VEXNUKE-459876 format. One record per residue (C-alpha): residue in three letters; x, y, z. Coordinates in pm, whole numbers, padded with zeros to 5 digits, always signed. Layout:
N
alaXYZ;...
This chain:
362
met-00252+01923+03636;lys+00024+02010+03372;pro+00085+01764+03087;phe+00405+01577+03088;leu+00440+01571+02728;lys+00287+01871+02518;leu+00270+01921+02117;asp+00153+02270+02040;thr+00038+02314+01686;val+00365+02139+01551;val+00435+02147+01189;lys+00699+01981+00977;arg+00782+02127+00637;tyr+01006+02006+00385;gly+01055+02282+00119;ser+00688+02430+00037;ile+00539+02076+00131;asp+00372+02023+00486;val+00387+01685+00590;ile+00284+01731+00974;his+00008+02007+00965;gly-00014+02158+01301;val-00053+01853+01530;ser-00155+01950+01886;leu-00176+01657+02170;glu-00072+01617+02558;ala+00055+01318+02752;ala+00014+01257+03108;lys+00321+01169+03314;gly+00334+00777+03322;glu+00110+00757+03017;phe+00135+00495+02723;val+00044+00697+02413;val+00033+00486+02070;phe+00056+00667+01724;val-00097+00441+01471;gly-00177+00502+01100;pro-00093+00384+00738;ser+00245+00410+00608;gly+00323+00744+00524;cys+00081+00932+00778;gly+00359+01092+00981;lys+00383+00906+01280;ser+00757+00828+01256;thr+00840+01188+01179;leu+00612+01303+01473;leu+00827+01087+01697;arg+01165+01190+01576;met+01072+01547+01628;ile+01010+01475+01975;ala+01335+01301+02025;gly+01498+01593+01836;leu+01603+01403+01532;glu+01396+01603+01301;glu+01368+01989+01318;val+01025+02156+01416;ser+00927+02372+01133;asp+00684+02565+01362;gly+00519+02527+01707;asp+00666+02397+01996;ile+00727+02047+02204;ser+00754+02038+02579;ile+00860+01794+02828;asp+00814+01800+03194;gly+00713+02167+03168;arg+01020+02267+02942;val+01004+02363+02597;val+01255+02153+02415;thr+01192+02282+02056;gly+01549+02372+01998;val+01715+02156+02240;ala+01991+01895+02112;pro+01846+01548+02147;ala+02106+01421+02378;asp+01981+01699+02635;arg+01608+01624+02628;glu+01630+01311+02875;val+01481+01092+02616;ser+01542+00753+02489;met+01466+00588+02171;val+01432+00214+02046;phe+01429+00191+01678;gln+01290-00087+01427;ser+01649-00188+01357;tyr+01835-00310+01684;ala+02167-00112+01578;leu+02374-00310+01827;tyr+02733-00309+01791;pro+02856-00640+01647;his+03192-00649+01808;met+03074-00570+02147;ser+02917-00794+02431;val+02551-00745+02514;phe+02688-00574+02848;glu+02891-00340+02646;asn+02637-00240+02408;ile+02374-00162+02683;ala+02672+00018+02881;phe+02801+00223+02562;gly+02571+00540+02631;leu+02667+00529+03001;arg+03044+00523+02911;met+03019+00784+02661;ala+02883+01009+02956;lys+03170+00932+03146;met+03004+00742+03410;gly+03225+00549+03654;asn+03267+00174+03607;ala+03062+00094+03941;gly+02746+00325+03819;val+02765+00130+03475;thr+02782-00223+03617;glu+02489-00135+03874;arg+02277+00032+03593;val+02337-00256+03334;asn+02256-00527+03582;glu+01929-00346+03673;ala+01826-00331+03316;ala+01920-00720+03267;arg+01715-00826+03566;ile+01396-00607+03450;leu+01450-00758+03095;gln+01534-01117+03206;ile+01883-01102+02988;glu+02100-01159+03298;pro+02266-01485+03142;leu+02323-01307+02815;leu+02539-01029+02923;lys+02877-01190+02798;arg+02736-01304+02443;lys+02764-01102+02109;pro+02481-00981+01932;arg+02547-01287+01647;glu+02460-01516+01915;leu+02082-01365+02019;ser+01755-01434+01840;gly+01581-01151+01710;gly+01366-01118+02077;gln+01685-01123+02268;arg+01838-00848+02043;gln+01525-00625+02107;arg+01562-00674+02453;val+01879-00544+02442;ala+01826-00229+02265;ile+01546-00182+02518;gly+01799-00230+02786;arg+02030+00053+02641;ala+01750+00290+02655;ile+01656+00163+02990;val+01994+00265+03174;arg+01988+00616+03074;his+01702+00653+03311;pro+01502+00876+03076;lys+01229+01081+03138;leu+01044+00969+02784;phe+01065+00669+02619;leu+01001+00638+02234;phe+00949+00320+02031;asp+00952+00345+01662;glu+00806+00023+01520;pro+01003-00183+01759;leu+00853-00478+01682;ser+00868-00492+01312;asn+01140-00747+01230;leu+00998-00999+01482;asp+00781-01295+01375;ala+00396-01332+01498;glu+00491-01534+01804;leu+00782-01313+01908;arg+00568-00998+01833;thr+00318-01105+02067;gln+00577-01200+02345;met+00740-00872+02322;arg+00430-00690+02330;val+00337-00841+02678;glu+00708-00771+02777;ile+00693-00387+02691;ala+00341-00347+02880;lys+00495-00529+03178;leu+00799-00277+03134;his+00593+00010+03131;arg+00418-00078+03462;ala+00735-00151+03618;leu+00893+00171+03514;gly+00611+00385+03545;val+00771+00625+03284;thr+00575+00814+02984;met+00602+00608+02681;val+00512+00696+02296;tyr+00502+00426+02092;val+00459+00431+01702;thr+00336+00131+01491;his+00104+00069+01182;asp-00035-00249+01349;gln-00355-00137+01516;val-00374-00470+01709;glu-00057-00350+01907;ala-00221-00028+01935;met-00503-00161+02100;thr-00328-00400+02340;leu-00061-00149+02465;ala-00198+00183+02473;asp-00369+00405+02751;arg-00441+00640+02454;ile-00426+00609+02093;val-00361+00884+01845;val-00467+00796+01505;leu-00291+00967+01218;arg-00366+01023+00843;ala-00165+01221+00614;gly+00008+01431+00891;leu-00320+01495+01038;val-00476+01385+01387;glu-00819+01198+01308;gln-00904+01095+01668;ile-00735+01093+02016;gly-00889+00854+02256;ser-00865+00533+02484;pro-00887+00205+02283;thr-01231+00157+02385;glu-01336+00499+02289;leu-01197+00464+01943;tyr-01351+00101+01886;asp-01689+00208+02027;his-01709+00546+01888;pro-01495+00615+01582;ala-01522+00977+01492;asn-01528+00916+01124;leu-01509+00657+00854;phe-01122+00644+00855;val-01106+00582+01215;ala-01393+00310+01210;gly-01223+00129+00907;phe-00886+00138+01057;ile-00932+00026+01424;gly-01059-00326+01458;ser-00971-00658+01301;pro-01113-00747+01080;arg-01223-00397+01002;met-01580-00254+01014;asn-01792-00339+00741;leu-01898+00008+00562;ile-02205-00030+00347;pro-02327+00279+00140;ala-02703+00347+00181;thr-02943+00624+00119;val-03183+00773+00388;thr-03566+00698+00299;ala-03736+00810+00636;val-03627+01016+00935;gly-03843+00940+01261;pro-03764+00998+01625;gly-03469+00832+01728;ser-03441+00661+01413;val-03399+00665+01031;thr-03509+00411+00745;leu-03206+00327+00511;ala-03236+00188+00154;ser-02964-00051+00013;arg-02984-00385-00184;ala-02752-00525+00061;phe-03011-00516+00343;thr-03298-00781+00384;gly-03584-00664+00186;gly-03408-00367+00057;ser-03405-00151+00379;leu-03311-00108+00742;val-03417+00074+01051;ala-03153+00208+01248;pro-03102+00415+01568;ala-03015+00775+01523;pro-02962+01053+01766;ala-03238+01296+01799;ala-02997+01581+01704;ala-02862+01386+01383;lys-02891+01631+01094;leu-03037+01357+00842;glu-03264+01423+00545;val-03463+01206+00317;gly-03240+01137+00026;ala-02931+01188+00191;pro-02630+00947+00134;val-02496+00762+00446;thr-02270+00489+00524;val-02372+00207+00741;gly-02095+00033+00978;leu-02132-00300+01118;arg-01873-00495+01336;pro-01779-00834+01200;asp-01791-00977+01530;asn-02151-00823+01601;leu-02303-01000+01313;thr-02466-01358+01351;leu-02570-01643+01119;gly-02882-01804+01086;ala-03055-01492+01269;ala-03434-01500+01328;gln-03462-01147+01209;pro-03182-01102+00937;ile-03057-00769+00829;leu-02839-00873+00548;glu-02857-01110+00274;leu-02520-01232+00152;thr-02365-01497-00062;ala-02091-01662+00107;glu-01721-01631-00092;leu-01491-01792+00140;ala-01501-01919+00523;glu-01145-01912+00690;asn-01115-02179+00971;leu-00921-02005+01272;gly-00966-02304+01525;gly-01232-02166+01759;ser-01383-01932+01539;thr-01466-01894+01147;gln-01404-01571+00958;ile-01674-01564+00682;his-01639-01324+00368;ala-01936-01271+00147;ser-02096-01046-00098;ala-02383-00836-00139;pro-02533-00604-00386;asp-02419-00261-00396;ala-02165-00335-00114;pro-01793-00413-00069;val-01701-00792+00059;ile-01868-00837+00404;ala-01661-00992+00682;met-01790-01169+00993;ile-01659-01377+01263;ala-01871-01671+01346;asn-01832-01911+01679;gly-01713-02272+01592;arg-01682-02402+01262;pro-02023-02347+01079;pro-02023-02568+00746;val-02045-02263+00502;gln-01983-02316+00133;pro-01914-02082-00140;gly-02199-01967-00293;glu-02410-02031-00032;arg-02690-01796+00064;leu-02656-01642+00414;ser-02924-01467+00655;val-02733-01262+00867;gly-02834-01059+01179;leu-02718-00827+01427;gly-02582-00950+01786;gly-02527-00760+02079;gly-02343-00454+01897;arg-02454-00143+01748;ile-02520+00002+01391;tyr-02287+00303+01313;leu-02407+00570+01104;phe-02157+00819+00886;asp-02272+01132+00697;lys-02188+01226+00342;asp-01862+01378+00497;gly-01780+01078+00651;leu-01829+01201+01013;ala-02005+00990+01297;val-02357+01075+01314;
């Protein structure tokens, strides 16, 4: 099956400086793809190249089997929702949503039908006569999305659309965008720096760093099988704990690792038989915070508590260990952990991740 959206070795160059380094990816029809990464990684630039708002320096972009690399934005059958709502303050909600259709010379009957359809989908029918100043942030974002919907695009592009909303509204709008995707069945590409948004919305996530793709996969694949240290540290909240260690022994299907952070100074970890680890090699051990347990019968870490954050139904504990960064863990309930307290921490149902000296998953 042909991909609906295809980026073929796409490069963006400003003068002699490349900011997007030959990115290639594909998205199926109806798929929800999220670009995620830290500020400056190139995710918004890549999105704007798909929209036609940034020129492609090299490579090609195809939408629905048609190469659109040199095609004007208006002719790509793409709608984009920006971080800023960019609503016309003197126009009603109805006219803001209808603006693009009127510019395209659509008749009044068609405009009314499409605006009412979008308003129904977004549940903003009672707001159509209001001006933007009379709307909340979430309502303004719905209007901006409505303006994109009425064009009946082949591809929706979202550039950090929830960044201006408070935490509660972000959660609510995240649900609304997921419902919108199910209702429309249109391919969507969504940019965010918030990995929680990426995990909850995406069919597939594209993790970017410095203009390069680090890994592409489903949220579960990226969480369970990060390809490298960057993805391991970026996907997951709180982030994965990463502890430097040294290989002291290699056995069939396991390795013994040394670090003063481990109970007794060593840890035996499972390792694939094909893993090319040698005695003396430096490695990084990854442990998910929600896989660590307090008061374990067989502790693997001996930590000193620094801070306990009450999250209501759970507690996030920050602790220190020799030769390791601060370790985070999630404990059920509200254990009475005090700063300076010694903690014996074990591994719950999760796994131990290993990364070699180059930062690649073992």
